C-alpha positions as CSV (number, residue, x, y, z in Angstrom):
1,X,109.1,-10.7,-16.1
2,X,105.9,-12.3,-17.5
3,X,103.5,-10.6,-15.1
4,X,102.2,-7.2,-14.1
5,X,103.5,-6.7,-10.6
6,X,106.3,-7.8,-8.3
7,X,109.0,-5.8,-10.0
8,X,112.5,-6.3,-8.8
9,X,115.8,-6.5,-10.6
10,X,119.4,-6.9,-9.4
11,X,122.5,-5.6,-11.2
12,X,125.8,-7.3,-10.1
13,X,129.4,-6.5,-10.9
14,X,132.2,-8.2,-8.9
15,X,131.3,-7.7,-5.2
16,X,128.6,-5.1,-5.7
17,X,124.8,-5.6,-6.1
18,X,122.2,-2.9,-6.5
19,X,118.5,-3.7,-6.6
20,X,115.9,-1.7,-8.7
21,X,112.4,-1.7,-7.2
22,X,110.7,-4.0,-4.7
23,X,107.1,-4.5,-5.7
24,X,104.2,-6.7,-4.7
25,X,101.9,-8.8,-6.8
26,X,98.1,-8.5,-6.4
27,X,96.5,-11.9,-5.8
28,X,94.4,-13.5,-8.5
29,X,91.2,-15.5,-8.2
30,X,93.1,-18.8,-7.9
31,X,95.0,-17.7,-4.8
32,X,92.3,-18.0,-2.1
33,X,93.2,-16.4,1.2
34,X,96.3,-14.6,-0.1
35,X,96.8,-11.0,0.8
36,X,99.6,-10.3,-1.7
37,X,102.7,-11.8,-3.4
38,X,106.3,-10.6,-2.9
39,X,109.5,-11.6,-4.7
40,X,111.6,-14.5,-3.5
41,X,114.8,-12.7,-2.3
42,X,116.7,-15.9,-1.4
43,X,119.7,-14.9,-3.7
44,X,119.9,-11.4,-2.2
45,X,119.7,-12.7,1.4
46,X,122.5,-15.2,0.6
47,X,124.6,-12.4,-0.8
48,X,123.5,-9.6,1.6
49,X,127.0,-8.4,2.2
50,X,127.2,-7.4,-1.5
51,X,123.9,-5.6,-1.7
52,X,124.5,-1.8,-1.6
53,X,121.0,-0.3,-1.9
54,X,117.5,-0.5,-3.3
55,X,116.7,2.1,-5.9
56,X,113.0,3.0,-6.4
57,X,111.7,4.2,-9.8
58,X,108.3,5.5,-8.5
59,X,105.7,5.0,-5.8
60,X,103.2,2.5,-7.2
61,X,102.5,-0.7,-5.1
62,X,104.0,-3.0,-7.8
63,X,107.4,-1.2,-7.3
64,X,107.4,-0.4,-3.5
65,X,104.9,-2.7,-1.9
66,X,107.4,-5.4,-0.9
67,X,109.7,-3.1,1.0
68,X,108.1,-3.8,4.4
69,X,109.0,-7.5,3.9
70,X,112.3,-7.0,2.1
71,X,114.0,-4.4,4.4
72,X,113.9,-6.5,7.6
73,X,115.8,-9.2,5.7
74,X,118.4,-7.0,3.9
75,X,118.7,-3.8,6.0
76,X,120.1,-1.7,3.2
77,X,119.5,2.0,2.3
78,X,116.6,2.9,-0.1
79,X,116.9,5.7,-2.6
80,X,113.7,7.3,-4.0
81,X,112.2,10.5,-5.3
82,X,110.5,12.8,-2.8
83,X,107.0,11.5,-3.5
84,X,108.0,7.9,-3.5
85,X,109.9,8.5,-0.3
86,X,106.7,9.9,1.3
87,X,104.6,6.9,0.1
88,X,107.3,4.4,1.4
89,X,107.4,6.3,4.7
90,X,103.6,5.9,5.1
91,X,103.8,2.2,4.4
92,X,106.7,1.5,6.8
93,X,105.2,3.7,9.5
94,X,102.0,1.6,9.4
95,X,104.1,-1.5,10.1
96,X,106.3,0.0,12.8
97,X,109.5,-0.1,10.6
98,X,110.1,3.6,9.9
99,X,112.7,4.1,12.7
100,X,115.0,1.3,11.4
101,X,114.7,2.2,7.7
102,X,117.4,4.1,5.9
103,X,115.4,6.2,3.4
104,X,117.1,8.7,1.1
105,X,115.5,11.3,-1.1
106,X,117.1,11.7,-4.6
107,X,116.7,14.4,-7.1
108,X,117.1,14.0,-10.9
109,X,120.6,14.6,-12.2
110,X,122.3,14.4,-8.8
111,X,124.6,11.5,-9.3
112,X,126.1,9.4,-6.5
113,X,128.1,6.2,-6.2
114,X,127.2,2.8,-4.8
115,X,130.2,0.5,-4.8
116,X,131.5,0.4,-8.4
117,X,128.2,1.9,-9.8
118,X,127.5,5.5,-10.6
119,X,123.8,6.2,-10.2
120,X,121.8,9.1,-11.8
121,X,118.0,9.3,-11.8
122,X,116.2,11.1,-14.6
123,X,112.6,12.3,-14.9
124,X,110.0,10.3,-16.8
125,X,106.2,10.7,-17.2
126,X,103.9,8.1,-15.7
127,X,100.5,8.2,-13.9
128,X,102.2,9.3,-10.7
129,X,104.3,12.4,-10.1
130,X,108.1,12.1,-9.5
131,X,108.4,8.9,-11.6
132,X,112.0,8.3,-12.5
133,X,114.2,6.2,-14.8
134,X,117.7,5.3,-13.7
135,X,121.1,5.4,-15.5
136,X,123.6,3.0,-13.9
137,X,127.2,3.5,-15.2
138,X,129.1,0.3,-14.7
139,X,132.8,-0.5,-15.4
140,X,131.8,-1.9,-18.8
141,X,129.1,0.6,-19.9
142,X,125.8,2.3,-19.0
143,X,122.6,0.5,-18.2
144,X,119.4,2.6,-18.8
145,X,116.3,1.4,-16.8
146,X,113.3,3.3,-17.9
147,X,111.0,2.4,-15.0
148,X,107.3,2.8,-16.0
149,X,107.0,5.6,-18.5
150,X,105.1,7.2,-21.4
151,X,106.1,10.3,-23.4
152,X,103.5,12.9,-22.3
153,X,104.0,16.4,-23.5
154,X,101.2,17.8,-21.3
155,X,101.5,15.8,-18.0
156,X,99.2,16.6,-15.1
157,X,102.0,17.9,-13.0
158,X,103.5,20.0,-15.8
159,X,106.9,18.2,-15.7
160,X,107.7,16.7,-19.1
161,X,109.9,13.7,-19.6
162,X,113.6,14.7,-19.9
163,X,114.5,13.1,-23.2
164,X,117.6,15.3,-23.6
165,X,119.0,14.0,-20.3
166,X,118.4,10.4,-21.5
167,X,120.3,11.1,-24.7
168,X,123.2,12.6,-22.6
169,X,123.3,9.7,-20.2
170,X,123.2,7.1,-23.1
171,X,126.0,9.0,-24.9
172,X,126.9,7.3,-28.2
173,X,124.9,4.3,-27.1
174,X,124.2,2.5,-23.9
175,X,125.4,-1.0,-23.0
176,X,121.9,-2.2,-22.0
177,X,118.4,-0.8,-22.2
178,X,115.7,-2.3,-19.9
179,X,112.4,-0.8,-21.0
180,X,108.7,-0.8,-19.9
181,X,106.7,-3.3,-22.1
182,X,103.2,-3.0,-20.7
183,X,101.7,-1.5,-23.9
184,X,104.1,-2.9,-26.4
185,X,101.2,-4.4,-28.4
186,X,99.4,-1.1,-28.8
187,X,100.1,1.0,-31.9
188,X,100.6,4.7,-31.9
189,X,100.9,6.9,-28.8
190,X,99.3,6.8,-25.4
191,X,96.9,9.7,-24.7
192,X,98.0,12.5,-22.4
193,X,96.8,12.8,-18.8
194,X,95.3,16.2,-19.8
195,X,92.6,14.3,-21.7
196,X,91.5,12.6,-18.4
197,X,91.4,16.0,-16.6
198,X,89.1,17.4,-19.3
199,X,86.8,14.3,-19.2
200,X,86.6,14.3,-15.4
201,X,85.7,18.0,-15.5
202,X,82.8,17.4,-17.9
203,X,81.4,14.5,-15.9
204,X,81.5,16.4,-12.6
205,X,80.0,19.5,-14.2
206,X,77.0,17.4,-15.5
207,X,76.5,15.3,-12.4
208,X,73.1,16.1,-10.7
209,X,74.1,14.8,-7.2
210,X,77.1,13.4,-5.4
211,X,80.1,12.2,-7.3
212,X,82.2,9.3,-6.1
213,X,85.6,8.8,-7.8
214,X,87.5,5.5,-7.3
215,X,91.1,5.3,-8.2
216,X,94.4,4.0,-6.9
217,X,95.5,5.3,-3.5
218,X,98.8,6.3,-5.0
219,X,97.5,8.1,-8.1
220,X,98.3,11.5,-6.8
221,X,98.0,13.3,-10.2
222,X,94.5,11.9,-10.7
223,X,93.5,13.2,-7.2
224,X,94.8,16.6,-8.2
225,X,92.6,16.6,-11.3
226,X,89.5,15.7,-9.2
227,X,90.3,18.5,-6.7
228,X,90.8,21.0,-9.5
229,X,87.4,20.0,-10.9
230,X,85.8,20.3,-7.5
231,X,87.1,23.9,-7.1
232,X,85.8,24.9,-10.6
233,X,82.3,23.5,-9.8
234,X,82.0,24.6,-6.2
235,X,82.2,21.2,-4.6
236,X,84.0,19.9,-1.5
237,X,86.1,16.7,-1.5
238,X,86.1,14.0,1.1
239,X,88.3,11.0,1.2
240,X,87.3,7.5,2.4
241,X,89.7,4.5,2.7
242,X,92.6,4.4,5.1
243,X,95.4,4.1,2.5
244,X,94.0,6.9,0.3
245,X,93.4,9.2,3.4
246,X,97.0,8.6,4.5
247,X,98.4,9.3,1.1
248,X,96.3,12.5,0.6
249,X,97.5,13.8,4.0
250,X,101.2,13.0,3.1
251,X,100.9,14.5,-0.5
252,X,99.3,17.6,0.8
253,X,101.9,18.2,3.5
254,X,104.7,17.7,0.9
255,X,103.1,20.0,-1.7
256,X,102.2,17.4,-4.3
257,X,98.5,18.0,-3.8
258,X,97.3,21.6,-3.9
259,X,93.9,22.6,-2.7
260,X,92.4,25.9,-1.5
261,X,91.6,26.0,2.2
262,X,88.5,24.0,3.2
263,X,88.3,22.2,-0.2
264,X,89.1,18.8,1.5
265,X,86.6,18.2,4.3
266,X,85.8,15.3,6.7
267,X,83.0,12.8,5.9
268,X,80.9,14.3,8.7
269,X,81.2,17.8,7.2
270,X,80.4,16.4,3.7
271,X,77.2,14.8,5.1
272,X,75.9,18.2,6.0
273,X,76.3,19.6,2.5
274,X,73.8,19.3,-0.4
275,X,74.6,16.3,-2.6
276,X,75.4,18.4,-5.6
277,X,78.3,20.0,-3.7
278,X,80.1,16.8,-2.7
279,X,82.8,14.6,-4.3
280,X,83.9,11.4,-2.5
281,X,87.3,10.0,-3.4
282,X,87.6,6.3,-2.5
283,X,89.8,3.2,-3.0
284,X,88.4,0.2,-4.7
285,X,89.0,0.7,-8.4
286,X,90.3,-2.9,-8.7
287,X,87.4,-4.5,-6.9
288,X,89.4,-5.2,-3.7
289,X,86.9,-7.0,-1.3
290,X,87.6,-4.8,1.7
291,X,87.9,-1.5,-0.2
292,X,85.5,1.4,0.3
293,X,83.9,1.3,-3.1
294,X,83.2,-2.4,-3.0
295,X,81.5,-2.1,0.4
296,X,79.5,0.8,-0.9
297,X,78.5,-1.3,-4.0
298,X,77.5,-4.2,-1.8
299,X,75.4,-2.0,0.4
300,X,77.5,-2.7,3.6
301,X,79.6,0.4,4.1
302,X,78.8,1.8,7.5
303,X,78.8,5.5,6.5
304,X,77.9,5.7,2.8
305,X,74.9,4.4,0.8
306,X,74.3,4.9,-2.9
307,X,71.3,7.2,-3.5
308,X,69.4,8.1,-6.7
309,X,71.4,10.8,-8.6
310,X,74.8,9.6,-7.5
311,X,77.5,9.4,-10.2
312,X,80.4,6.9,-9.7
313,X,83.6,7.4,-11.8
314,X,86.0,4.4,-11.8
315,X,89.2,6.2,-12.9
316,X,91.4,3.2,-13.5
317,X,91.5,0.1,-15.8
318,X,91.4,-3.4,-14.3
319,X,94.8,-4.9,-13.7
320,X,95.0,-8.2,-15.6
321,X,93.2,-10.9,-13.5
322,X,90.9,-8.3,-11.8
323,X,88.4,-7.9,-14.7
324,X,85.7,-10.1,-13.2
325,X,85.7,-8.5,-9.7
326,X,85.7,-5.0,-11.2
327,X,82.8,-5.9,-13.5
328,X,80.9,-7.3,-10.5
329,X,81.5,-4.0,-8.6
330,X,80.2,-2.0,-11.5
331,X,77.1,-4.2,-11.8
332,X,76.4,-3.8,-8.1
333,X,76.7,-0.1,-8.3
334,X,74.1,0.0,-11.1
335,X,71.8,-2.2,-9.0
336,X,72.1,0.3,-6.1
337,X,70.9,3.0,-8.5
338,X,74.2,4.8,-9.4
339,X,75.2,6.1,-12.8
340,X,78.6,4.5,-13.3
341,X,81.2,6.0,-15.6
342,X,84.2,3.8,-16.4
343,X,87.1,3.6,-18.9
344,X,85.3,1.5,-21.5
345,X,82.6,4.1,-22.0
346,X,84.4,7.4,-21.2
347,X,88.0,8.7,-21.1
348,X,88.2,8.8,-17.3
349,X,91.5,7.0,-17.3
350,X,94.5,6.7,-19.6
351,X,97.3,4.4,-19.2
352,X,100.7,5.4,-17.8
353,X,102.7,3.3,-20.2
354,X,104.2,3.9,-23.6
355,X,102.7,2.6,-26.7
356,X,104.7,1.4,-29.8
357,X,105.8,4.8,-31.2
358,X,107.0,6.0,-27.8
359,X,108.9,2.7,-27.2
360,X,110.6,3.2,-30.6
361,X,111.6,6.7,-29.6
362,X,113.2,5.4,-26.4
363,X,115.1,2.7,-28.4
364,X,116.3,5.3,-30.9
365,X,117.5,7.8,-28.2
366,X,119.3,5.2,-26.1
367,X,120.6,3.2,-29.0
368,X,121.6,0.2,-26.8
369,X,124.0,-2.6,-27.7
370,X,121.8,-5.1,-25.7
371,X,118.1,-4.9,-25.0
372,X,115.9,-6.6,-22.3
373,X,112.1,-5.8,-22.3
374,X,110.8,-5.6,-18.8
375,X,107.5,-5.0,-16.9
376,X,104.9,-7.0,-18.8
377,X,103.3,-10.4,-19.4
378,X,105.1,-12.7,-21.8
379,X,103.2,-11.4,-24.9
380,X,104.2,-7.8,-24.0
381,X,107.9,-8.8,-23.7
382,X,107.8,-10.6,-27.0
383,X,106.1,-7.7,-28.8
384,X,108.6,-5.3,-27.4
385,X,111.5,-7.5,-28.5
386,X,110.0,-7.5,-32.0
387,X,110.0,-3.7,-32.0
388,X,113.6,-3.7,-31.0
389,X,114.5,-6.0,-33.9
390,X,112.7,-3.7,-36.2
391,X,114.8,-0.8,-34.9
392,X,118.0,-2.7,-35.8
393,X,119.0,-4.4,-32.6
394,X,120.2,-8.0,-33.6
395,X,118.4,-11.1,-32.3
396,X,121.4,-12.2,-30.5
397,X,121.5,-8.9,-28.5
398,X,117.8,-9.1,-27.5
399,X,116.8,-11.2,-24.5
400,X,113.2,-12.1,-23.5
401,X,113.9,-13.4,-20.0
402,X,112.0,-15.3,-17.3
403,X,112.0,-14.5,-13.6
404,X,115.3,-15.7,-12.1
405,X,117.3,-15.8,-15.3
406,X,120.9,-14.6,-15.0
407,X,122.0,-12.6,-18.0
408,X,125.8,-12.2,-18.1
409,X,127.0,-9.2,-20.2
410,X,130.4,-8.2,-21.6
411,X,131.0,-5.3,-24.0
412,X,130.9,-7.9,-26.8
413,X,128.3,-10.5,-26.0
414,X,125.5,-11.5,-23.7
415,X,124.4,-15.0,-22.6
416,X,121.9,-16.4,-20.1
417,X,124.2,-18.4,-17.8
418,X,121.6,-19.9,-15.4
419,X,119.0,-18.8,-12.9
420,X,118.5,-18.1,-9.2
421,X,115.4,-18.5,-7.0
422,X,112.9,-15.8,-8.0
423,X,109.4,-17.2,-7.8
424,X,106.4,-16.0,-5.8
425,X,106.2,-15.8,-2.0
426,X,102.6,-15.3,-1.0
427,X,101.7,-13.4,2.2
428,X,98.7,-14.9,4.1
429,X,98.3,-12.9,7.3
430,X,101.6,-13.5,9.1
431,X,102.4,-16.6,7.2
432,X,104.5,-16.9,4.0
433,X,103.8,-19.6,1.5
434,X,106.0,-20.7,-1.4
435,X,104.4,-20.5,-4.8
436,X,104.5,-24.3,-5.1
437,X,102.8,-24.9,-1.7
438,X,100.1,-27.5,-1.7
439,X,98.0,-25.2,0.6
440,X,96.6,-23.4,-2.4
441,X,95.6,-26.6,-4.2
442,X,93.9,-27.8,-1.0
443,X,92.1,-24.4,-0.6
444,X,90.9,-24.5,-4.2
445,X,89.6,-28.0,-3.7
446,X,87.8,-27.1,-0.5
447,X,86.2,-24.1,-2.3
448,X,85.2,-26.3,-5.2
449,X,84.0,-29.5,-3.5
450,X,83.5,-28.7,0.2
451,X,84.4,-30.8,3.2
452,X,82.7,-33.7,5.0
453,X,83.6,-34.6,8.6
454,X,83.1,-38.1,10.0
455,X,83.3,-38.4,13.8
456,X,83.2,-41.8,15.6
457,X,83.8,-43.0,19.2
458,X,85.3,-46.4,19.8
459,X,86.0,-48.4,22.9
460,X,89.7,-48.2,23.9
461,X,89.7,-51.8,25.1
462,X,87.7,-53.6,22.4
463,X,87.7,-51.2,19.4
464,X,83.9,-51.6,19.4
465,X,82.0,-48.7,17.9
466,X,80.0,-47.2,20.8
467,X,77.6,-45.0,18.7
468,X,76.6,-44.4,15.1
469,X,79.2,-42.1,13.5
470,X,78.1,-38.5,13.2
471,X,78.4,-36.7,9.8
472,X,78.7,-32.9,9.2
473,X,79.5,-31.0,6.0
474,X,80.5,-27.5,4.9
475,X,80.1,-26.3,1.3
476,X,79.1,-29.8,0.1
477,X,75.3,-30.2,0.0
478,X,72.2,-28.2,1.0
479,X,70.8,-28.9,4.5
480,X,67.5,-30.3,3.0
481,X,69.5,-32.7,0.8
482,X,71.8,-33.9,3.5
483,X,69.6,-36.0,5.9
484,X,69.1,-39.1,3.8
485,X,72.7,-38.9,2.3
486,X,74.2,-38.5,5.8
487,X,72.3,-41.4,7.2
488,X,73.7,-43.6,4.4
489,X,77.2,-42.1,5.0
490,X,77.0,-42.9,8.7
491,X,76.0,-46.5,8.0
492,X,78.9,-46.8,5.5
493,X,81.3,-45.5,8.1
494,X,79.9,-47.9,10.7
495,X,80.4,-50.8,8.4
496,X,83.9,-49.8,7.6
497,X,84.8,-49.6,11.3
498,X,83.2,-52.9,12.1
499,X,84.9,-54.7,9.3
500,X,88.2,-53.7,10.7
501,X,87.3,-55.2,14.1
502,X,89.6,-55.3,17.0
503,X,92.6,-55.3,14.7
504,X,96.0,-53.9,15.6
505,X,95.6,-50.9,13.2
506,X,97.1,-47.7,14.3
507,X,94.8,-44.7,14.8
508,X,96.2,-43.1,11.6
509,X,95.5,-46.2,9.6
510,X,92.0,-46.4,10.9
511,X,91.3,-42.8,9.9
512,X,92.8,-43.4,6.5
513,X,90.6,-46.5,5.8
514,X,87.4,-44.7,6.9
515,X,88.4,-41.6,4.8
516,X,89.0,-43.7,1.7
517,X,85.8,-45.7,2.2
518,X,83.7,-42.6,2.6
519,X,85.4,-40.7,-0.3
520,X,84.5,-43.6,-2.7
521,X,81.0,-43.8,-1.3
522,X,80.3,-40.1,-1.7
523,X,81.7,-40.0,-5.2
524,X,79.4,-43.0,-6.1
525,X,76.4,-41.3,-4.6
526,X,77.0,-37.7,-5.8
527,X,79.7,-37.7,-8.5
528,X,81.7,-35.3,-6.3
529,X,84.9,-35.7,-4.3
530,X,84.7,-33.5,-1.1
531,X,87.6,-33.4,1.3
532,X,86.8,-36.0,4.0
533,X,88.1,-35.5,7.5
534,X,87.8,-38.3,10.0
535,X,87.7,-37.7,13.8
536,X,88.1,-40.9,15.8
537,X,88.1,-40.9,19.6
538,X,88.8,-43.9,21.9
539,X,87.3,-43.9,25.4
């Protein structure tokens, strides 16, 4: 709720809990050093004996990316479509968790029970094959969870959304609809994936040299469109980027990617071909610093350099918060001499989410008694709630929730009765930080103001300063500006230490006094407040 990413919802009745999705959050610019964010599962861990399973709607990172962190804590079965199962398996295998995982493949319209819940998956259209919505029949009515969806009558994989099944599952009207809100502000209908295939085909046909296509590593249907265009225009496809390579191999083995023999080649084989016969598929559509495309754009990829005549297609739109880094990547590609095609200037990407008319269709088919907009920033949730009201759902039956809110439903009424811990947990290497951790504020300050280190040596017997304090800085001033300033800073530190004299101050208090003195001095001299570290040694 209120963000794009980190999707995870729990449904609870008596002694049974089921969880829908377990996604990650991509870090934003104000999260220095963070690899990713995952949901706070404190409530689920505290009630682990009630948790029956995790149900996955589809294989995108914001719906499956937290599983490697969640499953060791909960040890519950996971139910997912065949492609999502394959993507999850790749992810868990990379982390050495595949043997202990209890993964189950589900097919649409093959109901099963988990505790008091009857579960039935149904097919929806999205920007990845095998996307599903979920109908959960509870003792007091049916809950319809759409997952991410749009109503696409010409999807890339040829499998249209099963609207008749949704109508059947909702019956005369569902108890609750939880529906994708990402494009609730956008009027009309979302364009079909077929439009992207046609646009990609035109760009590849007209490209004079190599073509590089950057997209999400899990966007299998887009990869198929690129392969189809390659076959039509007598090109070979090579894949760079570990996650994309693993997913291509998995999707090919499972039959989700279809390519004639020898269409997909290694990078070494591609190097031996004329440039006008090569397509490179790469990660990096979101400007991720370590991704293949960003390293190519920065000129520091070990195997690939941009050359005149190269065409780069960025077949994705920036996730909110990534706009600046994506723009920087595009600028750098232009600087390297590439012709860059991206969604603002060509239809090389369409969204996988329903616009207003499709959302109205879903509301009309499901005809829910209660409505909760999900998957979106606050403005998207509010816009979707307004659509629901326009479709006749009363205000008191529409709930715009925050992460952690507990909505209690009976057949007659719904009320928010409290909240549970559900904030962000940030993954930093092997360390987990709470969203309120002071570490991030400290890192932002270090990045903004730099650090100054004051080192002094004192006599253990007399507390006399044995040498002028040494000063060093990082990210504070240029080297040619530092000499005079650091001489003054050293003298100020010496004065502070001498004024304390052979007092009975503890080492911590001595450090604190020197730190405060130098902080005030540097602010007076420069107008800035770097982090000051004091190193005092007694000999």
